[in-house]
C-alpha positions in Angstrom: 17.5 11.4 32.3 18.4 11.7 27.7 20.8 14.3 26.5 19.0 15.7 23.6 21.3 17.4 21.3 19.9 19.5 18.3 21.4 16.8 15.7 20.1 14.2 17.7 16.5 15.9 16.9 17.6 16.6 12.7 18.6 12.6 12.7 15.2 11.8 14.8 13.0 14.2 12.4 15.2 12.3 9.5 14.7 9.1 10.0 10.9 9.4 10.9 10.0 11.1 7.3 11.7 8.2 6.0 9.5 6.2 7.7 6.8 8.1 7.1 7.3 7.0 2.8 7.5 3.0 3.7 8.6 0.8 5.9 12.4 0.8 6.0 14.3 -2.0 7.4 17.3 -0.3 10.2 19.8 -1.3 7.8 18.2 0.8 4.6 18.0 3.9 8.1 21.1 3.0 9.4 22.7 3.5 5.4 20.6 6.2 4.7 21.2 8.6 7.8 25.3 7.3 7.5 24.6 9.0 3.4 23.3 12.3 5.3 26.1 12.1 7.3 24.2 12.1 10.4 26.9 11.0 13.9 26.9 7.3 14.8 26.4 7.2 17.6 23.0 10.5 17.2 21.9 7.5 14.1 22.1 4.2 16.8 20.2 6.4 19.1 17.8 7.2 17.1 16.8 3.8 15.4 16.9 2.3 18.8 13.8 5.4 19.8 11.8 4.2 17.1 12.5 0.6 17.5 10.9 1.0 21.3 7.9 3.8 20.2 7.7 0.5 17.8 8.0 3.0 14.9 10.5 0.8 13.3 9.8 -3.1 12.9 11.8 -5.5 10.7 9.7 -8.1 11.3 7.2 -5.3 9.5 8.8 -4.3 7.1 9.6 -8.2 6.1 6.5 -8.5 5.9 5.1 -5.7 3.2 8.6 -6.1 2.1 7.6 -9.8 1.1 3.4 -9.4 0.0 4.7 -6.7 -2.0 7.2 -8.4 -3.7 4.7 -11.6 -3.8 2.0 -9.7 -5.7 4.8 -8.1 -8.4 4.9 -12.0 -9.8 9.1 -13.0 -7.3 9.9 -16.3 -5.9 11.1 -16.7 -3.3 14.7 -16.8 -3.9 15.0 -13.2 -5.4 12.8 -12.1 -2.4 15.3 -13.8 -0.5 18.2 -12.6 -1.6 16.5 -8.8 -1.7 16.0 -9.0 2.1 18.8 -9.8 3.0 20.1 -7.4 1.1 18.0 -5.0 3.0 19.4 -6.4 6.4 16.1 -9.5 7.3 17.8 -12.6 7.6 14.9 -14.0 9.1 11.3 -14.0 7.6 8.3 -16.2 7.2 7.6 -16.8 3.3 5.4 -20.4 4.5 2.0 -18.6 3.6 2.5 -17.9 0.2 2.0 -20.4 -2.8 5.0 -20.4 -5.0 4.4 -23.3 -7.5 0.3 -21.6 -8.1 2.0 -18.0 -8.1 4.9 -19.7 -10.6 1.6 -20.9 -12.9 0.4 -17.5 -12.8 2.9 -15.8 -14.0 3.4 -18.3 -16.7 0.0 -18.3 -18.2 0.3 -14.9 -18.0 3.5 -13.9 -19.8 3.3 -17.3 -22.7 -0.8 -18.1 -22.6 -2.4 -21.3 -21.3 -0.8 -23.6 -23.7 2.6 -26.3 -22.8 4.8 -25.1 -25.1 5.5 -28.5 -27.1 9.1 -26.8 -28.1 12.4 -27.4 -26.7 13.1 -24.1 -27.6 10.6 -22.3 -26.2 10.1 -24.4 -23.6 13.4 -22.9 -22.7 12.7 -19.5 -22.9 9.8 -20.1 -20.3 12.3 -21.4 -17.5 14.6 -18.8 -18.1 12.3 -15.9 -17.0 10.4 -18.5 -14.2 13.9 -18.1 -12.9 15.2 -15.0 -13.8 12.0 -13.8 -11.3 13.9 -15.8 -8.7 12.0 -19.3 -9.2 13.7 -22.3 -8.1 13.9 -25.6 -10.3 10.2 -27.2 -8.7 8.2 -23.9 -9.1 9.5 -23.6 -12.8 8.3 -27.7 -13.5 5.3 -27.9 -12.1 4.0 -24.4 -13.7 3.9 -26.8 -16.6 1.7 -29.7 -15.8 -1.5 -28.8 -17.0 -3.9 -28.7 -14.7 
């Protein structure tokens, strides 16, 4: 028999409220519940229960997060860094075409014309790099179809 204290119920309810708004990783939930000053054992117990009930899933969180960042035009480097900051170490980026995304982002921002001027090309490369694309994606984005 599990003993449920009033604080444990409040912690669980607070975690559920967070998950109702959007998916959260275990790391994010732990951080936010700690800030609300819940007891560590109540936090762990609540998170374990949410995982058992399939209300929280790091796999589901990472899939949603990757899709969201991809739709925002972010490259794999930025996505990986953002996932790791949220406590996610295992994810799958293989289903995403970052080559096409880099080209589309470059063309949307700067137009279809490939720059001849070194300064302009460098500017566009820096832009794509700041979006989290690697050297291969950036190079391919300048090749004409």
